[in-house]
N, C-alpha and C positions, 0 to 999 in steps of 0.2 A: 355524517351521512347515515341514512337509515339502514341500508343494507350493508352487510359485512363485505368489505372489499377483498377480492382475491389478488394477492400480490406474490409474484415469483421473482426470485433473484437468479440470474444466470451467470455462473462463475466457473473458473477453473483453478487458478493459482491461489496459493495459501493466503496471501495478504488480502486478496479480494474476497475470498470466502469469509475470512474473519471480519472484514469491514462490513460487508453487506448483511451478514447475519446479525451483527451487533446493531447496525443501523435500523433494521426492520424489527428487531426484538424490542426496541424502545417505543414502537408504535402500537398503542392498544387497539383492540377491537378489529383486527384484520385476520384473514386467513393467509398464512405465509407458507411458502414452499421454496426449496433451493434445488436448482438444476445444476449438476456438475457435468460440464461438457468435457469429453475426453480430448485432450490435447497433450503435447509433450510436457505441459506445465501442471497438469491436473494433480491435485493433492492426493497423497496416499491415504489409506484408511486412518492411520495414526494421525497424520496432519489434519485430516477432517475432524477427528474427535477433538483435537487440541483447539482448532479454530472455532468449533461450535460449542465448546464447553461453557456452561453457564447461561446459554441462550435457550430459547424455546424450540430450537431446531433439533428434533430427535430423529431416530431412524426412519420413522414414518413420514417425515417432512423433507426428506432428501432423496433425490433421484439421480442416479448416474446414467448417462446416455451418450451415444455418439451424436455427432453434429447432424447427421442425416435424420435422426429421430426427433429433432427439435420441432419441425413443422407439425408433425402428427401430434406431439404432446401438447403444444400450444393450441392447436385447433380443437383438441379434445377437451382441454380444461378451460379455455377462454378466460385467461386472467384479465383483470381490470388494469393492472399495473405490472410492468416488467422493469426490474432494476438490472441494467447491464453492468455487471461487475467484473471487468477484465481489462487487460491491456488494450490500448487503442485499436489495434488490428482485429482483435476478437470482437470488440464492440461493434465495429463497422461490419464485420462478417455476419454477426447475429442480426444487426439492424436490417440487412438485406433480406433475411428470413422473415422478419416482422413485416416488412413491406408487402410480402405475399400472403399474409394471413387473411382468412375470411372475415375476422373481426379484430381490428387493430387495437392493442392496448395503449395506454399512456406509457411512454418510454422515458425512463429516468436513468441517468448515468452519473458517475462520480469517480473520485480518486481515493485510494485507501489510506492516505496519510497526509502529511504536510505537503502542500503543493505550491510553495514559494521556492524558487521563482516560477511564475506562470510561463509554461513552455508551449510553443506553438503546436507541436504535435499532439499534446494532451487535449487541446481545444479542437483542432482540425478533425480528429477522429471521432469526436463526440458532438459535432456541430448539428447533426440531425436529431438529437435527443429533444424531447419536449421540455426537459428540465435537466440542468446540470447542477448537481449538489456540490457545494463548497463548504468549507468548515471554519472560516474566519472572515472578519470584516476586511482584513488585508487581502485575502485571496479574492474576495468579491471585487474589490477595486482593481486588483492586478489583472484578473481575467476579463473584466469589463473593458479595461483599457486595451488589452490585447485584442479582444473581439472588435473594438472600434477601429484599431489600426488595420485589421485584416478585412474589415467590411462585413463581418459576420453578425447575425442576429441569433444569439443563443441565450434563452431564458435561464437565469441562475437564481439559486435560493440558498439560504444559509441553514446549515444543520450543525448540531454539536458533534464534533468528532467523537466517536464512541469511546476512545481511549482518554478523552479529556473530561469524562464524567468524574464526579467526586469519588474519593477513595471508598466511601460508604456504599456507593452504587456499584463499585467494582468488587466488593467483598465476595459476593456470590460467585463471581467468575473464578476468583482465586480458590474458594472452597470447592467448587465443582471440578476445577482442574487438578486439585491436589492429588486425587486418587490415581491420576493418569501420569503424573510426573515422576521423575527420578529424584531422589534426595530431597524430599519436600518437608524437612524438619526445620526447626528453629525459625518459625515465622515471626517477624517483628511487626510493629505498628508505627505509624507516622503521626506526629503532632504538628499542627499548623504553626507557621512562622511567617511573618510578613516581611516584605522587602527583599532586597538582594544581599546575601551574606556570603562570606568566604569560607565558612566551615559548616559541617553537617550539624543537624539538630542533635544535640547531645542526649536528648531524651529518647531518641530512637534506639531500638534494640538491635537493628541490623548492623552487620560488620563487613559485609561483602562490598568490594568495588566491582560493580557490574559494568562490563563493556558491551554495548549493543553493536554487534558486527553488522556490516552492510556489504552487499555484493558489488555495488557500483563505485563506492568511494571509500578510501582513496583508490584510484584506479591502477597506479603503477606499482610494480612489484617492490621497487626500492622504498616507496612510501609505506607500503604495508609492512615491510620488514622494519622500517623505522617505528611504526606504530607498535609492532610486536615488541620491539626493544623497550619502548616506554612501559608497556604492561609488565615486562620482565623486571624492570627497575622498580615498579610499584610493588610487585610481589616480593622482591628481595628486601625492600625497605621495611615491610611489615610482615615478616615470615609467619606470624601468628594469626594473620588475617588473609582471607581468600581474595584473589582476583579472578572473577568469573567472566569468561568470554561466552556471551549468550549467542548461540547460533540458531538459525531458523530451521535447519533440516539436518537429518542424518545423511551420511554418505549414501548416494543412490536415489535420494528423494529429490523431486523437482521443486524449484522455487520460481518466483516471478521473474527474476533477473539472472543472467548468466554470470557466474563468479569465476574469476581466474585467480590463482595464487591464494588458495583458501587458507583460513586461519588454522584449520585442523592440520594442514600440511606445514605451515610455517611454525607451528608450535609443537612439532613432533617431539622435541626434547624441551622440557620446561620444568620449572620448580614444582614441587609437590603442591604448593598452595595456589598455583596458576592452573585453573581447571576449565574444561569445556563443558557447556551445559546446553541441553536441548529442551529443557522444561519451558512451560509457558512464561512469558515475560512477567505476568502477574505474580507468579511464585518467586521468580528471581528478585523482583523489587521488594517483596515482603521481607527479604533477608538482607536488603541493600543498605549500606551506609550512604552510598551515592552512586549515580549513574554517569558513565562516560560514553560519549558518542561523537561522531563527526556531524551527522545530520539525520539520524534515525528518528522516526516518529515515536520511538520508545521514550524520547525526552518528554513528550507531551504526557504520556502515561505516567512517567515518574513525577512530573510536576503535579498532576492530579492527585497523587498519593503523598504529596509533600516530601518526596524524596529529592534531595538536592542533586544538581546536575553540573557537569562540565561539558560544554560543547567545544571540542578540541579544535583550536585554530592553528595548529602547528603547520598545516599545509596551505593555509590561507583561508580567506572568506570570499568565495566567488561562486558564480552560477554553476560551474562544472562540479563543484563539491556539494551543491544543493543545500548550502548552509547559510545563505544570505538571510534566511528567515530569522536567524538568531541575532542579527544586528540590532542593538538597542536593548537586548534582553538582560544583559548583565551576566550571561552564562558562558560567554567565550573565555577561554583560558588555554594555557599551554602545557607542555610536557611536565615542567617542574610542579605545576599545580596538581596534575594527576598523581605524580609520585608522592606528593605531600598530602594528597586527599583533601585539597582545599576546594570542596564542592560549593556550589552557589544556589541560591534561590532566585527566581526571576523577578524582574521589575514589574510591579502591578500594572502600570500603564501598558507595558508590552503585552501582558497577559490578556487584557481586555481586547486588544486589537488582534491578538493571535491565539485563537482556539479556546479562550476562556471567557467568552461573552456570556451574558446572562441567559439562562435557559429559555426565557420567554422571547428572546430575539431570534430563536431558531424557528423559521416559518416554512421549512421545506415541505412538511407533510400537509399543511394547510394549502399550500400551492398545488400539491398533487391532487388533493380532493377537488379543488377548483377545476383542474385540468380534466379530471374524470367526468365531472358534470358537463363541461364543455364538449367533451368527446361524445358523451351519451346524447347530447342535444344536437350533434352534428355540426357544432360550431368550432371545432378544433381540427384544422386541416392536417393531414399527415405530412411529415417532413421526410420524404423518401430520399434514399441514398442515390445520388446521380451515378450514371454508368461510368463516367470518367474516361480518361485517355487510356488507350491500350485495349479496350474492348474485352472480348472473351479471354484472350490470353492473359491479360493482367488480372482479370477476375480469378482465373485458375491459379495464377501465381500467388495471389493474395490468400486464397483458400489453402493452398499447399503450405505456405509459410506459417500460417496459424496452426493448422492441424497436424503438420508433420506426417508421420507414418500412418496416422488415422485417416488421412486422405488417400484412398486407393484408386482414385479416378485416373483414367488415361490422360485427360487434359492436364491434371496436376503434374504428372510425370513429364509430359512434354514441356510444360511451362517451367519446370525446375531445370530441365536440361538447357532450355533456351535462355532463361533469365539469369541463372547463377553467374555466368561470366560478366553480363552487363552490370549486375548489382555489385560485383566485386569492384568494377571500375568506378561506379557511383560512390560507393563507400570510401574508396581511396581519395576521390576528389573532396568528399565531405571532410575527411580527416585532415586533408591538406588545408582546407578553408578554416577548419577549427584551429589548427596550429598557427594560422595567420591572424587569428583573432576575429574572424568574421562570424556573425550569427548564422546558424544553419537551420534548416527546416526540421532536422531530426531531433526527436525528444528522447534522450537516453532512458528516461523513466517509463516511457510508454510505447516506444516505436520499435518494432522488430519486423515490420513488413519487408524491409529491405535487407534483412540478413541474407547472406549468400546461400544459406541452406537452412532447412527447418532445424530448430534447436532440439536436441535429444535429451540433454541432461543439464538444463539450466539450473542455477542455484541462486536464490534471491538474497538481497542485502539483509 
């Protein structure tokens, strides 16, 4: 397109800030900006610096503002494209703001990591987007099948997951992050290796076993204690090598998901070579012999850097663990493999279908440009958010559940008082249906509209 497009990402939580910044940073010839909306999940200044390190987003291209300031900012700057980068309820809340703008931009949304299995809530909350960005051929098939079952029409397009870019393309991120991280010495390099293997690449200089912690899985305390026990065994088996538990945030910082039974708590007493780390994942992987995770997107980042992986299947392979994506990858392994450091490289066919497609197959930005031209020509109708059941009271509850204490409206306070007992009952029924093996509407990765009260100190996986 001839004119430079004005593109703004609207985000709050750390994973969405990192994803949207990296996604837009790869698009040449655009004017990009980031709006950080104040919610209970909004990144701290340090998290912001970590998430934006190595991208073109500097201090002048990031604005922090309250939700009530969104309309004025968007009407004043008139972006061509808005990328809604947040959990589902925030996406829908901001979409209602966009519905009221004097000049509507093209609306793009997406998810910040691996999105298999395709969950209903993830699609429902983003159904009014002009384009849903997904990151693998498998995700496209899964979400198209889900949309067909639900009778939804949601345009979708393929993008390369930012963390799946080759190691050479991520080098700048690691170098830019190094100055902000703790303990950033002994950086190693990775050498390519084809096929699925059971041992780490011996030419790598890294020696750390890096565990990518997650807030959501495993969910039960006894499972997390068992996982901690596996990491202790791995540390004791090789006392001259570190086991690094890579955490997303320091105590007191918010994350995308609420975490109970934190690893910092469970590892209060640990061997000297079993350490906690808050540095960027790029730096942790630079010193890694291999990565261990249940289902973190960090596995994709490791694969891109030729760092071998174990996708831990000790607790099973199922939708609730978000690890069915690894079926057929050759990466699934158990506790004994972790202790022995028998890391694996993925099957090439799995890679092509999951996040490592050829770059030229990513057509999302071409689709965005086409949508902008249609919008400018008046040929792209707006996909407005319907009012829905519950009217004004539900709308106030929705706003309050997303914004928490940032919502100081009387309607929000009333909605909270009326709605919390009802939601407690709904959540109880959902948990009961889940225990009975029934599929539920709730998406644990994206849905917190029905939490009984606004989250004040959530911590992400």
